[in-house]
Short mmCIF file of the C-alpha atoms (twelve columns), coordinates in Angstrom:
data_MODEL
# 
_entry.id   MODEL 
# 
loop_
_atom_site.group_PDB 
_atom_site.id 
_atom_site.type_symbol 
_atom_site.label_atom_id 
_atom_site.label_alt_id 
_atom_site.label_comp_id 
_atom_site.label_asym_id 
_atom_site.label_seq_id 
_atom_site.Cartn_x 
_atom_site.Cartn_y 
_atom_site.Cartn_z 
_atom_site.pdbx_PDB_model_num 
ATOM 1   C CA . MET A 1   21.954 -2.265  -91.234  1 
ATOM 2   C CA . ASP A 2   19.602 0.175   -93.641  1 
ATOM 3   C CA . ALA A 3   19.690 -1.827  -97.123  1 
ATOM 4   C CA . ASN A 4   18.099 1.663   -98.667  1 
ATOM 5   C CA . ALA A 5   20.988 4.123   -97.034  1 
ATOM 6   C CA . LYS A 6   22.433 6.326   -98.923  1 
ATOM 7   C CA . MET A 7   26.333 5.379   -100.170 1 
ATOM 8   C CA . LYS A 8   29.902 7.208   -100.440 1 
ATOM 9   C CA . PRO A 9   32.946 6.125   -102.362 1 
ATOM 10  C CA . SER A 10  34.942 5.281   -99.002  1 
ATOM 11  C CA . GLY A 11  38.094 5.399   -100.945 1 
ATOM 12  C CA . ILE A 12  39.987 2.370   -100.148 1 
ATOM 13  C CA . GLU A 13  39.656 -0.526  -102.629 1 
ATOM 14  C CA . TRP A 14  39.306 -2.872  -100.484 1 
ATOM 15  C CA . LEU A 15  36.262 -1.293  -98.562  1 
ATOM 16  C CA . GLY A 16  33.979 -0.105  -101.486 1 
ATOM 17  C CA . ASP A 17  31.170 1.835   -101.060 1 
ATOM 18  C CA . ILE A 18  30.383 2.880   -96.728  1 
ATOM 19  C CA . PRO A 19  26.981 4.518   -95.562  1 
ATOM 20  C CA . ALA A 20  27.143 8.345   -96.058  1 
ATOM 21  C CA . ASN A 21  26.203 8.931   -92.715  1 
ATOM 22  C CA . TRP A 22  29.926 6.487   -91.562  1 
ATOM 23  C CA . GLU A 23  33.840 7.567   -91.625  1 
ATOM 24  C CA . ILE A 24  36.794 6.664   -92.629  1 
ATOM 25  C CA . VAL A 25  39.464 6.411   -89.245  1 
ATOM 26  C CA . LYS A 26  43.009 4.893   -88.576  1 
ATOM 27  C CA . LEU A 27  43.605 1.913   -86.725  1 
ATOM 28  C CA . THR A 28  45.527 3.740   -84.548  1 
ATOM 29  C CA . ALA A 29  43.381 6.650   -83.792  1 
ATOM 30  C CA . MET A 30  41.006 3.912   -82.397  1 
ATOM 31  C CA . CYS A 31  43.057 1.653   -80.400  1 
ATOM 32  C CA . ASP A 32  46.772 1.506   -78.650  1 
ATOM 33  C CA . ILE A 33  49.001 -1.367  -80.321  1 
ATOM 34  C CA . VAL A 34  51.292 -3.470  -78.152  1 
ATOM 35  C CA . ARG A 35  53.167 -6.105  -79.473  1 
ATOM 36  C CA . GLY A 36  53.524 -8.638  -77.398  1 
ATOM 37  C CA . ASN A 37  57.204 -9.896  -75.733  1 
ATOM 38  C CA . THR A 38  56.342 -11.951 -72.757  1 
ATOM 39  C CA . SER A 39  57.851 -14.977 -73.042  1 
ATOM 40  C CA . PHE A 40  56.808 -18.040 -71.282  1 
ATOM 41  C CA . ARG A 41  56.526 -21.395 -73.495  1 
ATOM 42  C CA . LYS A 42  53.506 -24.286 -73.881  1 
ATOM 43  C CA . ASP A 43  55.054 -26.828 -71.448  1 
ATOM 44  C CA . GLU A 44  55.461 -23.677 -68.414  1 
ATOM 45  C CA . LEU A 45  51.364 -22.752 -68.999  1 
ATOM 46  C CA . LEU A 46  49.321 -23.461 -65.464  1 
ATOM 47  C CA . ASN A 47  46.021 -25.238 -65.771  1 
ATOM 48  C CA . ILE A 48  45.344 -23.185 -62.450  1 
ATOM 49  C CA . GLY A 49  47.164 -19.391 -62.554  1 
ATOM 50  C CA . LYS A 50  46.950 -15.549 -61.550  1 
ATOM 51  C CA . TYR A 51  46.809 -14.532 -64.697  1 
ATOM 52  C CA . VAL A 52  45.463 -15.679 -68.030  1 
ATOM 53  C CA . ALA A 53  48.601 -16.999 -70.753  1 
ATOM 54  C CA . LEU A 54  47.499 -15.689 -74.109  1 
ATOM 55  C CA . GLN A 55  50.210 -18.132 -75.520  1 
ATOM 56  C CA . TYR A 56  50.024 -17.749 -79.449  1 
ATOM 57  C CA . GLY A 57  50.012 -21.880 -79.654  1 
ATOM 58  C CA . LYS A 58  46.640 -22.171 -78.178  1 
ATOM 59  C CA . THR A 59  45.489 -18.505 -79.044  1 
ATOM 60  C CA . TYR A 60  44.779 -19.207 -82.613  1 
ATOM 61  C CA . LYS A 61  42.962 -22.007 -81.728  1 
ATOM 62  C CA . VAL A 62  40.661 -20.322 -80.578  1 
ATOM 63  C CA . ASN A 63  37.883 -17.166 -81.649  1 
ATOM 64  C CA . GLU A 64  36.791 -16.191 -78.099  1 
ATOM 65  C CA . VAL A 65  38.960 -15.895 -74.092  1 
ATOM 66  C CA . ASP A 66  36.333 -16.838 -71.947  1 
ATOM 67  C CA . GLU A 67  36.081 -18.922 -68.695  1 
ATOM 68  C CA . ASN A 68  36.502 -22.115 -71.059  1 
ATOM 69  C CA . TYR A 69  40.043 -20.664 -71.812  1 
ATOM 70  C CA . GLU A 70  42.172 -21.880 -69.092  1 
ATOM 71  C CA . PHE A 71  45.809 -21.767 -69.371  1 
ATOM 72  C CA . TYR A 72  47.531 -19.580 -67.194  1 
ATOM 73  C CA . VAL A 73  50.823 -17.708 -65.228  1 
ATOM 74  C CA . ASN A 74  52.328 -16.652 -61.925  1 
ATOM 75  C CA . ASP A 75  54.004 -13.155 -61.475  1 
ATOM 76  C CA . GLU A 76  57.477 -14.233 -62.945  1 
ATOM 77  C CA . PHE A 77  55.886 -13.406 -66.336  1 
ATOM 78  C CA . TYR A 78  54.046 -9.961  -65.208  1 
ATOM 79  C CA . LYS A 79  54.485 -7.231  -67.691  1 
ATOM 80  C CA . VAL A 80  52.464 -3.804  -66.967  1 
ATOM 81  C CA . SER A 81  53.198 -3.210  -71.048  1 
ATOM 82  C CA . GLN A 82  51.810 -6.650  -71.703  1 
ATOM 83  C CA . ILE A 83  48.302 -6.668  -69.587  1 
ATOM 84  C CA . VAL A 84  45.061 -7.215  -71.556  1 
ATOM 85  C CA . ASN A 85  41.689 -5.906  -70.255  1 
ATOM 86  C CA . ASN A 86  38.270 -7.612  -70.665  1 
ATOM 87  C CA . GLY A 87  37.594 -6.136  -74.655  1 
ATOM 88  C CA . ASP A 88  40.929 -5.678  -76.417  1 
ATOM 89  C CA . ILE A 89  41.822 -7.681  -79.537  1 
ATOM 90  C CA . ILE A 90  44.534 -10.092 -79.998  1 
ATOM 91  C CA . PHE A 91  46.398 -10.528 -82.570  1 
ATOM 92  C CA . ILE A 92  48.684 -13.430 -84.351  1 
ATOM 93  C CA . SER A 93  51.560 -11.475 -85.667  1 
ATOM 94  C CA . THR A 94  52.547 -14.903 -87.252  1 
ATOM 95  C CA . SER A 95  51.895 -18.281 -88.546  1 
ATOM 96  C CA . GLU A 96  53.019 -21.771 -90.411  1 
ATOM 97  C CA . THR A 97  49.535 -21.294 -92.943  1 
ATOM 98  C CA . ILE A 98  48.740 -18.149 -94.694  1 
ATOM 99  C CA . GLN A 99  45.297 -18.558 -93.599  1 
ATOM 100 C CA . ASP A 100 45.662 -18.143 -89.999  1 
ATOM 101 C CA . LEU A 101 47.947 -15.202 -90.412  1 
ATOM 102 C CA . GLY A 102 46.124 -12.227 -88.916  1 
ATOM 103 C CA . HIS A 103 43.648 -14.422 -86.886  1 
ATOM 104 C CA . SER A 104 41.915 -12.470 -84.530  1 
ATOM 105 C CA . VAL A 105 40.535 -13.232 -80.578  1 
ATOM 106 C CA . PHE A 106 38.372 -11.355 -78.483  1 
ATOM 107 C CA . TYR A 107 39.650 -11.858 -74.880  1 
ATOM 108 C CA . ASN A 108 36.356 -11.955 -72.429  1 
ATOM 109 C CA . ARG A 109 37.330 -11.923 -69.660  1 
ATOM 110 C CA . SER A 110 37.115 -9.912  -66.375  1 
ATOM 111 C CA . ASP A 111 40.395 -11.333 -65.220  1 
ATOM 112 C CA . ILE A 112 44.348 -10.121 -65.877  1 
ATOM 113 C CA . GLY A 113 45.364 -11.415 -69.222  1 
ATOM 114 C CA . LEU A 114 49.427 -11.386 -70.731  1 
ATOM 115 C CA . ILE A 115 50.506 -11.177 -74.334  1 
ATOM 116 C CA . GLY A 116 52.512 -13.450 -75.166  1 
ATOM 117 C CA . GLY A 117 55.352 -13.423 -78.045  1 
ATOM 118 C CA . GLU A 118 54.340 -13.038 -82.092  1 
ATOM 119 C CA . GLN A 119 51.356 -11.726 -81.600  1 
ATOM 120 C CA . ILE A 120 50.081 -7.778  -81.238  1 
ATOM 121 C CA . LEU A 121 47.490 -6.732  -79.148  1 
ATOM 122 C CA . LEU A 122 45.239 -3.772  -79.662  1 
ATOM 123 C CA . LYS A 123 43.458 -1.658  -76.760  1 
ATOM 124 C CA . PRO A 124 39.794 -0.015  -78.297  1 
ATOM 125 C CA . LYS A 125 39.503 3.448   -77.091  1 
ATOM 126 C CA . ASN A 126 35.901 3.186   -76.340  1 
ATOM 127 C CA . ASP A 127 35.029 6.442   -76.588  1 
ATOM 128 C CA . ILE A 128 35.873 5.803   -80.429  1 
ATOM 129 C CA . VAL A 129 34.723 2.098   -81.199  1 
ATOM 130 C CA . ASN A 130 33.087 -0.213  -79.963  1 
ATOM 131 C CA . GLY A 131 35.406 -3.209  -78.730  1 
ATOM 132 C CA . LYS A 132 33.280 -5.546  -80.594  1 
ATOM 133 C CA . TYR A 133 33.097 -4.041  -83.082  1 
ATOM 134 C CA . LEU A 134 36.264 -3.322  -83.451  1 
ATOM 135 C CA . TYR A 135 36.767 -7.109  -82.944  1 
ATOM 136 C CA . TYR A 136 34.216 -8.131  -85.652  1 
ATOM 137 C CA . SER A 137 36.229 -5.406  -88.021  1 
ATOM 138 C CA . SER A 138 39.453 -7.207  -88.153  1 
ATOM 139 C CA . LYS A 139 38.407 -10.538 -89.127  1 
ATOM 140 C CA . VAL A 140 37.584 -8.535  -92.041  1 
ATOM 141 C CA . PHE A 141 41.018 -5.929  -92.808  1 
ATOM 142 C CA . SER A 142 42.964 -9.277  -91.015  1 
ATOM 143 C CA . LYS A 143 43.011 -10.129 -95.243  1 
ATOM 144 C CA . GLU A 144 43.891 -7.060  -96.369  1 
ATOM 145 C CA . LEU A 145 46.682 -7.834  -93.710  1 
ATOM 146 C CA . ARG A 146 48.125 -11.289 -95.697  1 
ATOM 147 C CA . LYS A 147 49.377 -8.973  -98.584  1 
ATOM 148 C CA . PHE A 148 52.429 -7.959  -95.782  1 
ATOM 149 C CA . ALA A 149 53.134 -11.331 -95.192  1 
ATOM 150 C CA . THR A 150 57.130 -11.813 -95.539  1 
ATOM 151 C CA . GLY A 151 58.729 -16.094 -94.935  1 
ATOM 152 C CA . VAL A 152 58.809 -18.874 -96.941  1 
ATOM 153 C CA . LYS A 153 58.299 -21.394 -94.307  1 
ATOM 154 C CA . VAL A 154 56.440 -19.135 -91.333  1 
ATOM 155 C CA . TYR A 155 54.481 -16.074 -92.589  1 
ATOM 156 C CA . ARG A 156 54.376 -12.701 -90.197  1 
ATOM 157 C CA . PHE A 157 53.386 -9.091  -90.583  1 
ATOM 158 C CA . ASN A 158 54.674 -6.765  -88.195  1 
ATOM 159 C CA . VAL A 159 53.265 -3.608  -85.858  1 
ATOM 160 C CA . ASN A 160 53.797 -1.236  -89.174  1 
ATOM 161 C CA . ASP A 161 52.615 -2.960  -91.119  1 
ATOM 162 C CA . LEU A 162 48.450 -2.512  -88.872  1 
ATOM 163 C CA . LYS A 163 49.866 0.854   -89.101  1 
ATOM 164 C CA . THR A 164 48.954 1.400   -93.101  1 
ATOM 165 C CA . ILE A 165 44.885 -0.195  -92.156  1 
ATOM 166 C CA . TYR A 166 41.905 2.448   -92.382  1 
ATOM 167 C CA . LEU A 167 38.665 1.504   -90.968  1 
ATOM 168 C CA . SER A 168 35.128 2.291   -92.004  1 
ATOM 169 C CA . VAL A 169 33.562 3.572   -88.568  1 
ATOM 170 C CA . PRO A 170 29.321 4.276   -88.060  1 
ATOM 171 C CA . PRO A 171 28.385 6.096   -84.706  1 
ATOM 172 C CA . LEU A 172 28.901 4.108   -81.353  1 
ATOM 173 C CA . PRO A 173 25.019 3.540   -81.180  1 
ATOM 174 C CA . GLU A 174 25.001 1.987   -84.646  1 
ATOM 175 C CA . GLN A 175 28.108 0.025   -83.820  1 
ATOM 176 C CA . THR A 176 26.400 -1.073  -81.164  1 
ATOM 177 C CA . ALA A 177 23.434 -2.267  -83.228  1 
ATOM 178 C CA . ILE A 178 25.957 -3.754  -85.936  1 
ATOM 179 C CA . VAL A 179 27.218 -6.057  -83.222  1 
ATOM 180 C CA . VAL A 180 23.838 -7.164  -81.912  1 
ATOM 181 C CA . HIS A 181 22.752 -8.095  -85.414  1 
ATOM 182 C CA . ILE A 182 26.181 -10.729 -85.714  1 
ATOM 183 C CA . GLU A 183 25.815 -12.303 -82.158  1 
ATOM 184 C CA . LYS A 184 21.883 -13.009 -82.753  1 
ATOM 185 C CA . GLU A 185 21.857 -14.047 -86.407  1 
ATOM 186 C CA . THR A 186 25.450 -16.434 -85.282  1 
ATOM 187 C CA . ALA A 187 23.697 -18.025 -82.294  1 
ATOM 188 C CA . ILE A 188 21.370 -19.208 -84.858  1 
ATOM 189 C CA . PHE A 189 24.661 -20.385 -87.185  1 
ATOM 190 C CA . ASN A 190 25.801 -21.943 -83.831  1 
ATOM 191 C CA . LYS A 191 22.572 -23.712 -82.974  1 
ATOM 192 C CA . THR A 192 22.282 -25.248 -86.188  1 
ATOM 193 C CA . ILE A 193 25.720 -26.289 -86.898  1 
ATOM 194 C CA . ALA A 194 25.745 -27.943 -83.009  1 
ATOM 195 C CA . THR A 195 22.514 -29.871 -83.766  1 
ATOM 196 C CA . ILE A 196 24.159 -31.333 -86.864  1 
ATOM 197 C CA . GLU A 197 27.466 -32.058 -85.518  1 
ATOM 198 C CA . LYS A 198 25.354 -34.180 -82.958  1 
ATOM 199 C CA . GLU A 199 23.615 -35.864 -85.947  1 
ATOM 200 C CA . ILE A 200 26.664 -36.139 -87.122  1 
ATOM 201 C CA . ALA A 201 28.260 -38.335 -84.341  1 
ATOM 202 C CA . LEU A 202 24.971 -40.507 -83.748  1 
ATOM 203 C CA . VAL A 203 25.664 -42.041 -87.502  1 
ATOM 204 C CA . GLN A 204 28.881 -42.518 -87.055  1 
ATOM 205 C CA . GLU A 205 28.523 -43.697 -83.805  1 
ATOM 206 C CA . TYR A 206 25.075 -46.317 -85.554  1 
ATOM 207 C CA . ARG A 207 27.652 -46.927 -88.506  1 
ATOM 208 C CA . THR A 208 30.545 -48.512 -85.321  1 
ATOM 209 C CA . ALA A 209 27.778 -50.587 -83.654  1 
ATOM 210 C CA . LEU A 210 26.369 -52.241 -86.759  1 
ATOM 211 C CA . ILE A 211 30.030 -53.248 -87.647  1 
ATOM 212 C CA . THR A 212 30.871 -54.807 -85.064  1 
ATOM 213 C CA . GLU A 213 28.006 -56.236 -84.158  1 
ATOM 214 C CA . ALA A 214 27.910 -58.340 -88.038  1 
ATOM 215 C CA . VAL A 215 31.948 -58.912 -87.285  1 
ATOM 216 C CA . THR A 216 31.158 -60.877 -84.534  1 
ATOM 217 C CA . GLY A 217 27.937 -62.271 -85.605  1 
ATOM 218 C CA . LYS A 218 25.730 -60.451 -83.797  1 
ATOM 219 C CA . ILE A 219 23.266 -60.314 -87.119  1 
ATOM 220 C CA . ASP A 220 21.725 -62.671 -88.831  1 
ATOM 221 C CA . VAL A 221 22.865 -62.295 -92.780  1 
ATOM 222 C CA . ARG A 222 22.744 -66.209 -94.046  1 
ATOM 223 C CA . ASP A 223 18.725 -64.487 -95.679  1 
ATOM 224 C CA . PHE A 224 21.025 -61.403 -97.146  1 
ATOM 225 C CA . ILE A 225 20.614 -61.245 -100.797 1 
ATOM 226 C CA . ILE A 226 23.601 -60.053 -102.292 1 
ATOM 227 C CA . PRO A 227 22.177 -57.208 -104.621 1 
ATOM 228 C CA . SER A 228 23.864 -57.635 -108.630 1 
ATOM 229 C CA . TYR A 229 25.425 -54.786 -110.586 1 
ATOM 230 C CA . GLU A 230 25.826 -54.121 -113.864 1 
ATOM 231 C CA . THR A 231 29.462 -54.111 -114.317 1 
ATOM 232 C CA . VAL A 232 30.718 -51.385 -117.039 1 
ATOM 233 C CA . ASN A 233 33.437 -51.584 -119.954 1 
ATOM 234 C CA . GLU A 234 35.386 -48.489 -119.633 1 
ATOM 235 C CA . GLU A 235 37.796 -49.975 -122.121 1 
ATOM 236 C CA . LEU A 236 36.751 -49.360 -126.167 1 
ATOM 237 C CA . GLU A 237 37.722 -50.093 -128.835 1 
ATOM 238 C CA . GLU A 238 40.116 -47.411 -131.156 1 
ATOM 239 C CA . ASP A 239 37.275 -46.836 -133.647 1 
ATOM 240 C CA . GLU A 240 34.483 -45.966 -130.626 1 
ATOM 241 C CA . TRP A 241 36.739 -43.498 -129.570 1 
ATOM 242 C CA . SER A 242 36.955 -42.239 -132.465 1 
ATOM 243 C CA . ILE A 243 32.918 -41.835 -132.959 1 
ATOM 244 C CA . ALA A 244 32.659 -40.267 -129.455 1 
ATOM 245 C CA . ALA A 245 35.086 -37.523 -129.973 1 
ATOM 246 C CA . GLU A 246 33.036 -37.010 -133.396 1 
ATOM 247 C CA . ASP A 247 30.304 -36.783 -131.827 1 
ATOM 248 C CA . GLU A 248 31.013 -34.994 -128.758 1 
ATOM 249 C CA . ILE A 249 32.809 -32.276 -131.034 1 
ATOM 250 C CA . ALA A 250 29.557 -32.068 -133.447 1 
ATOM 251 C CA . TYR A 251 27.618 -31.329 -129.836 1 
ATOM 252 C CA . ASN A 252 29.748 -28.407 -129.051 1 
ATOM 253 C CA . THR A 253 29.622 -26.906 -132.266 1 
ATOM 254 C CA . GLU A 254 25.778 -26.828 -132.522 1 
ATOM 255 C CA . ASN A 255 25.754 -25.099 -128.553 1 
ATOM 256 C CA . ILE A 256 28.412 -22.639 -130.588 1 
ATOM 257 C CA . GLU A 257 26.293 -22.479 -133.430 1 
# 
């Protein structure tokens, strides 16, 4: 947060230098890692149910599971080992595209979720790391995980790959301050994006209305003057191409000198 903070080498190539008061900590020291293996399929998800169903075909499309995420299952899929709690992070460990591999999702609900297959769950140790800070960190180290990707049409990494990851970790109060800062700034970005998307939708609506009115005779275009456009002859004679090429060579030579 302090641009003038004293820095030190992290010893991790992809991290580079870090603030002097931060520590390098192995991911396994900051959270418990659980491999998802609940077997529900897309066609078994319910609109109403007892447990939030974290099926990877749904979770890879979102960054946060909140009250707007409405996929559920009941007791037949319940496993104690697969419970997801508020503040946990879900990793997509299998994907058809390398870009979606390692996509992470923050679980921001008070009710219990169950993690499905093809995902890995991180359960933060709250005395060491702020869950939201770990989530934002995952957006960075997930790119590092892609180097472990195996497969051709379907890519994947496994729990052992996650265990190789080290993170830069500030003191807890600073973690909280970083989270607040990120969320404040992203809220501004999201508001701007929403405004632009609304304006684009209005322009598209106007375009559709204009076309409809024009082709159904609602607009009088009888006095419309069709503008004239200058046509450009793109077919040059052979000698003209030679002259153009010589001019280009001469121009480049002058710039090099």
